BASE-515205 format. One record per residue: x, y, z of N, C-alpha, C, O in turn; residue number from 0. Coordinates in Angstrom, 2 decimals. Example, Ala and Ser with C-alpha at 12.3 -4.5 7.8 and 13.67 -1.06 7.14 Angstrom:
BEGIN
     n.xx     n.yy     n.zz    ca.xx    ca.yy    ca.zz     c.xx     c.yy     c.zz     o.xx     o.yy     o.zz   nr
    13.19    -5.69     7.80    12.30    -4.50     7.80    13.20    -3.30     7.80    14.24    -3.32     8.46    0
    12.85    -2.25     7.08    13.67    -1.06     7.14    12.90     0.03     7.87    13.41     1.14     8.04    1
% end
This chain:
BEGIN
     n.xx     n.yy     n.zz    ca.xx    ca.yy    ca.zz     c.xx     c.yy     c.zz     o.xx     o.yy     o.zz   nr
     0.67    -1.31    -0.04    -0.19     0.11    -0.15     0.77     0.96     0.29     1.47     0.87     1.30    0
     0.74     2.00    -0.77     1.33     3.22    -0.71     0.77     4.53    -0.62    -0.13     4.94    -1.35    1
     1.39     5.27     0.44     0.54     6.47     1.17     1.50     7.65     0.62     2.72     7.74     0.64    2
     0.46     8.58     0.11     1.01     9.78    -0.46     0.63    10.57     0.74    -0.41    10.71     1.38    3
     1.65    10.98     0.81     2.25    12.38     2.07     1.87    13.87     1.36     1.56    14.97     1.81    4
     2.00    13.47     0.39     1.82    15.11    -0.24     0.65    16.08    -0.24    -0.36    15.83    -0.90    5
     0.75    17.07     0.41    -0.90    17.71     0.29    -0.75    19.01    -0.80     0.19    19.79    -0.91    6
    -2.09    18.96    -1.60    -2.29    19.63    -2.11    -1.99    21.36    -1.67    -2.22    21.78    -0.54    7
    -1.59    21.98    -2.49    -1.46    23.89    -1.75    -2.13    24.48    -2.46    -1.76    24.23    -3.61    8
    -3.18    25.36    -2.45    -3.97    26.29    -3.43    -2.36    27.02    -3.53    -1.50    27.34    -2.72    9
    -2.52    27.08    -5.05    -1.93    28.02    -5.99    -1.91    29.17    -6.41    -0.97    29.80    -6.90   10
    -3.48    29.60    -6.12    -3.90    30.45    -6.00    -4.48    31.56    -5.04    -5.27    32.50    -5.11   11
    -3.77    31.04    -4.24    -4.06    32.38    -2.84    -4.21    33.39    -3.31    -3.70    33.58    -4.41   12
    -4.86    34.28    -2.76    -4.78    35.62    -3.32    -3.81    36.35    -2.50    -3.59    36.04    -1.33   13
    -3.15    37.39    -3.17    -1.85    38.03    -1.92    -2.57    39.69    -2.65    -3.27    40.01    -3.61   14
    -1.79    40.43    -1.38    -1.96    41.77    -2.18    -1.21    41.72    -3.22    -0.25    41.07    -3.61   15
    -2.47    43.33    -3.87    -1.58    43.49    -5.38    -0.22    44.28    -4.86    -0.16    44.88    -3.78   16
     0.55    44.20    -5.56     2.06    45.30    -5.53     2.20    46.28    -6.45     1.91    46.15    -7.64   17
     2.67    47.35    -5.87     2.40    48.31    -7.01     3.81    47.76    -8.31     4.96    47.34    -8.24   18
     2.46    48.23    -9.76     2.90    47.95   -10.49     4.32    48.59   -11.13     4.37    49.76   -10.78   19
     5.32    48.27   -11.83     6.24    48.78   -12.58     5.65    48.36   -14.19     5.60    47.27   -14.77   20
     5.18    49.92   -14.67     5.06    49.66   -15.67     6.23    49.50   -17.16     7.01    50.39   -17.49   21
     6.08    48.22   -17.83     7.10    48.60   -18.86     7.44    49.15   -19.92     8.47    48.93   -20.56   22
     6.29    50.18   -20.28     6.07    51.60   -21.06     7.21    52.69   -20.45     8.21    53.03   -21.08   23
     6.91    53.09   -19.33     7.35    53.59   -18.46     8.88    53.66   -17.72     9.69    54.58   -17.72   24
     8.93    52.80   -17.30     9.93    52.39   -16.76    10.38    50.77   -16.94    10.06    49.87   -16.17   25
    11.32    50.62   -18.29    11.99    49.75   -19.03    12.90    49.10   -17.88    12.88    48.00   -17.33   26
    13.51    49.99   -17.77    14.67    49.81   -16.88    14.93    49.15   -15.07    15.63    48.41   -14.39   27
    13.83    50.03   -15.04    12.95    49.48   -13.34    12.78    47.53   -13.76    13.29    46.50   -13.31   28
    11.83    47.84   -14.80    11.70    46.17   -14.96    13.16    45.09   -14.98    13.31    43.99   -14.45   29
    13.97    45.81   -15.70    15.48    44.93   -15.69    15.60    44.62   -14.34    15.65    43.51   -13.82   30
    15.65    45.65   -13.88    16.55    45.90   -12.26    15.91    44.82   -11.31    16.51    44.07   -10.55   31
    14.23    44.92   -11.59    13.44    44.15   -11.03    13.36    42.17   -11.42    13.01    41.20   -10.76   32
    13.94    42.38   -12.90    14.13    40.91   -13.20    15.54    40.31   -12.35    15.50    39.30   -11.65   33
    16.59    41.02   -12.53    17.69    40.75   -11.72    17.50    40.66   -10.41    18.15    39.84    -9.77   34
    16.61    41.44    -9.81    16.32    41.17    -8.57    16.25    39.57    -8.13    16.85    38.87    -7.31   35
    15.06    39.31    -9.23    14.82    37.75    -8.71    15.53    37.19    -9.51    15.02    36.22   -10.09   36
    16.45    37.43    -9.73    17.40    36.22   -10.74    17.02    34.62   -10.02    16.60    33.61   -10.60   37
    17.30    34.81    -8.74    17.04    33.13    -8.75    15.97    32.78    -7.94    15.96    31.76    -7.24   38
    14.75    33.89    -8.04    13.56    33.90    -6.99    12.71    32.90    -7.28    12.13    32.47    -6.28   39
    12.39    32.28    -8.50    10.97    31.42    -8.58    11.37    30.17    -8.13    10.50    29.58    -7.48   40
    12.29    29.66    -8.26    12.43    28.14    -7.82    12.85    27.96    -6.46    13.08    26.90    -5.88   41
    12.93    29.27    -5.98    13.48    28.59    -4.55    11.88    28.63    -3.65    11.34    29.59    -3.08   42
    11.45    27.25    -3.78     9.85    26.88    -2.99    10.67    25.45    -2.43    11.59    25.14    -1.67   43
     9.87    24.95    -3.17    10.23    23.21    -2.28     8.90    22.25    -2.83     8.07    22.72    -3.61   44
     8.84    21.18    -2.44     7.54    20.61    -2.78     7.65    19.50    -2.15     8.35    19.46    -1.14   45
     6.97    18.37    -2.60     6.21    17.28    -1.82     7.24    16.49    -0.63     8.34    17.00    -0.44   46
     6.97    15.59    -0.05     7.60    14.71     0.91     8.31    13.26     0.00     8.62    13.10    -1.19   47
     8.36    12.56     0.94     8.86    11.56     0.41     7.37    10.56     0.38     6.32    10.80     0.96   48
     7.68     9.55    -0.40     6.53     8.74     0.34     6.79     7.46     0.72     7.92     7.06     0.44   49
     6.04     6.66     1.31     6.59     5.41     2.08     5.48     4.64     1.51     4.37     5.02     1.14   50
     6.21     3.07     1.54     5.88     2.10     0.94     6.01     0.83     2.14     7.08     0.24     2.29   51
     4.55     0.42     3.13     5.38    -0.48     4.09     4.78    -1.63     3.90     4.42    -2.09     4.99   52
     4.45    -2.44     2.81     4.81    -3.30     1.98     5.96    -3.97     1.85     6.25    -5.12     2.16   53
     6.60    -3.05     1.32     8.32    -3.69     0.93     9.31    -2.68     1.07     8.95    -1.56     1.42   54
    10.20    -2.86     0.90    11.43    -2.07     1.58    11.31    -0.72     0.68    11.58    -0.77    -0.52   55
    10.98     0.25     1.18    11.39     1.59     0.21    12.47     1.79    -0.93    13.69     1.65    -0.88   56
    11.53     2.22    -2.14    12.87     2.48    -2.91    12.57     3.87    -2.87    13.29     4.40    -3.72   57
    11.90     4.68    -2.33    11.74     6.17    -2.41    12.88     6.73    -1.08    12.72     6.53     0.13   58
    13.97     7.43    -1.71    14.93     8.18    -0.94    14.16     8.87     0.34    13.08     9.43     0.16   59
    14.78     8.79     1.62    14.51     9.82     2.28    14.25    10.91     2.69    15.39    11.34     2.56   60
    13.48    12.10     3.25    13.65    13.20     3.02    14.92    13.94     3.45    15.58    13.68     4.46   61
    15.14    14.74     2.71    16.23    15.24     2.80    16.63    16.30     4.20    15.82    17.12     4.64   62
    17.80    16.13     4.67    17.62    17.02     5.78    17.64    18.81     5.58    18.15    19.29     4.57   63
    17.13    19.55     6.49    17.54    20.96     5.99    18.32    21.68     5.55    18.12    22.73     4.94   64
    19.66    20.98     5.93    21.01    21.37     5.55    20.96    20.79     4.05    20.98    21.70     3.23   65
    20.91    19.54     3.51    20.95    19.17     2.13    20.03    20.05     1.43    20.44    20.62     0.43   66
    18.54    20.28     1.92    17.57    21.03     1.12    18.16    22.21     1.05    18.39    22.50    -0.13   67
    18.51    23.04     1.82    19.27    24.43     1.54    20.45    24.50     0.55    20.57    25.35    -0.33   68
    21.30    23.49     0.81    22.25    23.41    -0.20    22.47    23.30    -1.46    23.41    23.62    -2.18   69
    21.13    22.62    -1.68    20.60    21.85    -2.85    20.01    23.22    -3.90    20.29    23.58    -5.04   70
    18.98    23.76    -2.75    18.11    24.70    -3.34    19.12    25.92    -3.99    19.13    26.32    -5.15   71
    19.80    26.28    -3.05    20.61    27.45    -3.12    21.33    27.19    -4.42    21.37    28.09    -5.26   72
    21.94    25.94    -4.66    23.17    25.64    -5.72    22.30    25.57    -6.83    23.00    25.88    -7.79   73
    20.76    25.26    -7.36    19.84    25.87    -8.18    19.90    27.42    -8.43    20.39    28.12    -9.31   74
    19.10    27.69    -7.17    19.13    28.95    -7.39    20.43    29.62    -8.18    20.17    30.45    -9.04   75
    21.97    29.27    -7.90    22.78    29.98    -8.11    22.97    29.56    -9.86    22.92    30.41   -10.74   76
    23.13    28.39   -10.05    22.75    27.99   -11.22    21.98    28.61   -12.54    22.07    28.54   -13.77   77
    21.31    29.17   -11.70    20.01    29.67   -12.88    20.28    31.41   -13.13    19.72    32.23   -13.85   78
    21.28    31.49   -12.25    21.31    33.41   -12.42    21.87    33.60   -13.73    20.98    34.00   -14.47   79
    22.79    33.50   -14.24    23.00    33.48   -16.10    21.79    33.40   -16.53    21.29    34.48   -16.22   80
    21.03    32.77   -17.05    19.92    32.48   -17.57    19.18    33.99   -17.31    19.43    35.01   -17.95   81
    18.34    33.88   -16.33    18.21    34.86   -15.68    18.53    36.25   -16.14    17.80    37.04   -16.74   82
    19.70    36.37   -15.77    21.07    37.68   -16.10    20.41    37.71   -17.35    19.51    38.51   -17.62   83
    20.79    36.95   -18.01    20.79    37.38   -19.41    19.42    38.17   -20.00    19.27    39.18   -20.70   84
    18.49    37.19   -19.36    16.64    37.79   -19.62    16.63    39.60   -18.92    16.27    40.62   -19.51   85
    17.03    39.51   -17.86    17.43    41.21   -17.45    17.81    41.70   -18.35    17.17    42.70   -18.67   86
    19.17    41.30   -19.38    19.58    42.41   -19.96    19.21    42.63   -21.40    19.86    43.23   -22.25   87
    17.75    41.87   -21.53    17.29    41.83   -22.76    16.05    42.86   -22.24    15.36    43.68   -22.86   88
    16.08    42.49   -21.01    14.81    43.88   -20.63    15.31    45.16   -20.57    14.65    46.16   -20.81   89
    16.58    45.13   -20.24    17.18    46.52   -19.83    17.41    46.95   -21.25    17.91    48.07   -21.12   90
    17.35    46.73   -22.26    17.57    46.87   -24.14    16.42    48.05   -23.97    16.46    49.00   -24.75   91
    15.49    48.00   -23.03    14.47    49.04   -23.63    13.49    48.59   -24.80    13.28    49.30   -25.78   92
    12.86    47.18   -24.58    12.03    46.73   -25.79    11.16    47.26   -25.82    11.07    47.74   -24.69   93
    10.08    47.65   -26.57     8.64    47.89   -26.76     7.84    46.93   -25.45     8.31    45.94   -24.89   94
     6.79    47.47   -25.26     5.71    46.85   -24.27     5.64    45.78   -24.77     6.05    44.94   -23.97   95
     5.18    45.13   -26.16     4.76    44.20   -26.79     6.10    42.93   -26.28     6.16    41.89   -25.63   96
     7.07    43.91   -27.09     8.47    42.81   -26.59     9.09    42.27   -25.34     9.80    41.32   -25.00   97
     8.35    43.53   -24.70     9.23    42.44   -23.06     8.52    42.02   -22.59     8.87    41.35   -21.62   98
     6.64    42.08   -23.02     5.46    41.26   -22.53     6.30    39.54   -23.16     6.61    38.65   -22.38   99
     6.53    39.45   -24.87     6.91    38.32   -25.03     8.51    37.51   -23.84     8.57    36.45   -23.22  100
     9.48    38.60   -24.02    10.72    38.11   -23.19    10.04    37.39   -21.82    10.29    36.22   -21.54  101
     9.15    38.24   -21.02     8.50    37.94   -20.36     7.98    36.40   -19.92     8.24    35.63   -18.99  102
     7.21    36.37   -20.96     6.35    34.89   -21.13     7.28    34.15   -21.72     7.37    33.15   -21.01  103
     8.30    34.03   -22.93     8.73    32.96   -23.39    10.40    32.95   -22.87    11.15    32.06   -23.28  104
    10.81    33.84   -22.08    12.41    33.19   -20.76    11.92    33.43   -19.80    11.90    32.39   -19.15  105
    11.34    34.45   -19.11    11.67    34.48   -17.67    10.66    33.66   -17.19    10.91    32.49   -16.88  106
     9.54    34.14   -17.08     8.42    32.79   -16.60     9.00    31.34   -16.45     9.12    30.69   -15.41  107
     9.41    30.89   -18.09     9.60    29.24   -18.02    10.98    29.15   -17.11    10.96    28.45   -16.09  108
    11.94    29.73   -17.41    13.17    29.98   -16.09    12.87    29.74   -15.19    13.44    28.79   -14.66  109
    11.86    30.37   -14.51    11.43    30.42   -12.85    10.72    29.44   -12.69    10.92    28.86   -11.62  110
     9.82    28.95   -13.46     8.82    27.64   -13.57     9.75    26.30   -13.05     9.51    25.40   -12.24  111
    11.14    26.66   -14.10    11.83    25.82   -14.29    12.69    25.19   -12.88    12.75    24.10   -12.30  112
    13.24    26.39   -12.75    14.13    26.42   -11.30    12.89    25.74   -10.02    13.16    24.74    -9.35  113
    11.46    26.55    -9.85    10.88    25.49    -9.22    10.59    24.12    -9.31    10.43    23.42    -8.31  114
    10.51    23.72   -10.49    10.57    22.16   -10.57    11.55    21.59    -9.93    11.35    20.72    -9.07  115
    12.87    22.06   -10.30    13.70    21.29    -9.63    14.17    21.57    -8.43    15.11    20.84    -8.11  116
    13.82    22.44    -7.57    14.17    22.42    -6.41    12.98    21.47    -5.46    13.28    20.83    -4.45  117
    11.69    21.55    -6.04    10.44    20.61    -5.73    11.29    19.46    -6.07    11.52    18.94    -4.98  118
    11.66    19.02    -6.65    12.32    17.48    -7.15    12.91    16.91    -5.75    12.73    15.77    -5.32  119
    13.81    18.15    -5.00    14.74    17.48    -4.26    13.94    17.52    -2.76    14.52    17.82    -1.72  120
    12.28    17.11    -2.84    11.66    16.98    -1.60    11.32    17.85    -0.65    11.03    18.98    -1.05  121
    11.25    17.61     0.71    10.92    18.32     1.74    11.30    17.82     2.99    10.84    16.82     3.53  122
    12.38    18.74     3.52    12.80    18.31     4.89    11.68    18.08     5.81    10.67    18.78     5.80  123
    11.89    17.10     6.61    11.18    16.96     8.05    11.10    17.92     8.59    12.21    18.40     8.83  124
     9.93    18.76     9.09     9.71    19.25     9.78     9.75    20.94     8.88     9.38    21.95     9.50  125
    10.10    21.01     7.81    10.04    22.42     6.94     8.70    22.41     5.79     8.49    23.18     4.86  126
     7.66    20.83     6.44     6.98    21.19     5.31     5.63    22.17     5.04     4.90    22.05     4.06  127
     5.45    23.16     6.11     4.75    24.01     6.56     5.69    25.49     5.68     5.15    26.18     4.81  128
     6.72    25.64     6.03     7.29    26.63     5.69     7.70    26.39     3.92     7.11    27.11     3.12  129
     8.41    25.65     3.56     8.11    25.32     2.06     7.06    25.44     1.69     7.08    26.42     0.95  130
     5.74    24.89     1.75     4.79    25.21     1.60     4.13    26.41     1.51     3.30    26.59     0.61  131
     4.38    27.21     2.29     4.35    28.46     2.37     5.34    29.29     1.15     4.98    30.31     0.56  132
     6.51    28.66     0.96     7.37    29.28    -0.21     6.42    29.46    -1.29     5.84    30.50    -1.60  133
     6.27    27.70    -2.08     5.43    27.25    -3.01     4.49    28.44    -3.41     4.43    29.04    -4.48  134
     3.63    28.64    -2.07     2.40    29.09    -2.42     2.78    30.60    -2.78     2.11    31.02    -3.72  135
     3.25    31.07    -2.51     3.99    32.64    -2.90     4.61    33.07    -3.91     4.46    34.11    -4.55  136
     5.59    31.89    -4.06     6.17    31.66    -5.59     5.44    31.58    -6.73     5.67    32.17    -7.79  137
     4.18    30.49    -6.37     3.21    30.34    -7.44     2.41    31.46    -7.52     2.18    31.80    -8.69  138
     1.94    32.10    -6.71     1.02    33.13    -6.99     1.38    34.34    -7.24     0.46    35.10    -7.53  139
     2.77    34.91    -7.21     4.01    35.58    -7.75     4.21    35.54    -9.41     4.24    36.50   -10.18  140
     4.31    34.29    -9.69     4.37    33.60   -10.78     2.99    34.06   -11.87     3.16    34.78   -12.86  141
     1.64    33.50   -11.46     0.82    33.57   -11.53     0.32    35.19   -11.89    -0.18    35.63   -12.93  142
     0.59    35.77   -10.82     0.26    37.29   -11.39     1.04    38.29   -12.40     0.63    39.28   -13.00  143
     2.37    37.62   -12.37     3.28    38.41   -13.42     2.56    37.73   -15.10     2.26    38.46   -16.04  144
     2.44    36.39   -15.10     1.87    35.74   -16.27     0.52    36.42   -16.93     0.20    36.23   -18.10  145
    -0.19    37.21   -16.04    -1.49    37.96   -16.28    -1.32    39.64   -16.13    -2.27    40.39   -16.34  146
    -0.40    39.97   -15.86     0.33    41.39   -16.13     2.14    41.60   -15.75     2.73    41.94   -14.73  147
     2.62    41.16   -17.26     3.84    40.97   -17.30     4.62    42.72   -16.73     5.84    42.88   -16.75  148
     3.87    43.61   -16.37     4.26    44.91   -15.87     4.67    44.23   -14.17     5.59    44.77   -13.55  149
     4.20    43.50   -13.79     4.06    43.49   -12.15     5.66    42.60   -12.01     5.89    42.25   -10.86  150
     6.54    42.30   -12.87     8.21    41.82   -12.99     9.11    42.85   -12.51    10.27    42.98   -12.91  151
     8.51    43.62   -11.58     9.15    44.86   -11.54     9.85    44.10    -9.95     9.62    43.01    -9.43  152
    10.77    45.25    -9.55    11.47    44.94    -8.53    10.75    44.55    -6.72    11.47    44.27    -5.76  153
     9.51    44.63    -6.70     8.85    44.04    -5.63     8.31    42.55    -5.73     7.63    42.05    -4.84  154
     8.59    42.04    -6.63     7.50    40.97    -7.48     7.63    39.80    -6.48     6.62    39.17    -6.16  155
     8.94    39.45    -5.95     9.07    38.34    -4.98     9.23    38.72    -3.48     9.65    37.89    -2.67  156
     8.83    40.17    -3.07     9.49    40.35    -2.07     9.07    39.46    -0.73     9.78    39.37     0.28  157
     7.91    38.89    -0.89     7.20    38.54     0.53     8.01    36.83     0.37     8.62    36.41     1.35  158
     7.95    35.95    -0.94     8.91    34.80    -0.85     9.77    34.83    -0.61    10.21    33.90     0.06  159
    10.79    36.09    -1.04    12.20    36.51    -0.50    12.80    36.34     0.79    13.92    35.90     1.07  160
    11.41    36.94     1.93    11.37    37.20     3.20    11.60    35.66     3.63    12.60    35.30     4.25  161
    10.48    34.72     3.21    10.23    33.56     3.83    11.59    32.60     3.62    12.17    32.05     4.56  162
    12.02    32.50     2.04    13.21    31.85     1.66    14.52    32.47     2.34    15.28    31.63     2.81  163
    14.76    33.27     2.42    15.87    33.89     3.17    16.06    33.72     4.81    17.16    33.64     5.37  164
    14.90    33.69     5.39    14.59    33.28     6.46    14.94    31.40     6.66    15.42    30.83     7.64  165
    14.62    31.00     5.74    14.66    29.54     5.66    16.37    29.16     5.28    16.85    28.03     5.36  166
    16.93    30.11     4.94    18.03    29.77     4.41    18.44    29.87     2.92    19.64    30.04     2.72  167
    17.43    29.77     1.60    17.80    30.06     0.83    18.23    31.43     0.26    17.50    32.05    -0.51  168
    19.42    31.87     0.65    19.99    33.32     0.33    20.28    33.15    -1.11    20.07    34.24    -1.64  169
    20.60    32.39    -1.89    20.83    32.43    -2.99    19.52    32.69    -3.94    19.86    33.10    -5.05  170
    18.26    32.56    -3.78    17.05    32.50    -4.01    16.77    34.26    -4.13    16.97    34.81    -3.04  171
    16.49    34.87    -4.84    16.06    35.96    -4.71    16.96    37.20    -3.88    16.50    38.22    -3.35  172
    18.17    36.82    -3.93    18.88    37.45    -3.90    19.10    39.21    -3.00    19.59    39.62    -1.95  173
    18.54    39.66    -3.94    18.12    41.18    -4.04    17.04    41.98    -3.39    16.93    43.14    -2.97  174
    16.05    40.60    -3.48    14.29    40.97    -2.88    14.60    41.37    -1.60    13.70    41.71    -0.83  175
% end
């Protein structure tokens, strides 16, 4: 018998709106905002380990908090390059349509990829609530930016960064 210990997280939790940075009026601010969140999106975390009581478990045990933090920070650090390249594209003052295209085809997919990689690490024992909060905040921020790319400004991942940095994920959203 397999017991699923993953709990669904409401990924559409309403969060207060942040002050938007308009792509047309502040392209440099948008680029700075993208740079601020170079590693923001992925630093959440995901489901825990599953156990099978009928036979020896083939699923690795949950990582320790130290292992989780080290692996998540490494993922965030590794994706700084692609996210910085995206920020440079935005810093070149593209039109609103071009900026929206860059955000939709580069920025958001890079952030989602980072999140997926960190969720694959697993959730440390005792860290389920914090990791679920980080996931919820990050997913909400991604959804808001997908709906309104102008929100990809400096404060886009502030709430996520506060929780993530407090947990030790300092390479994720390092300037938020």
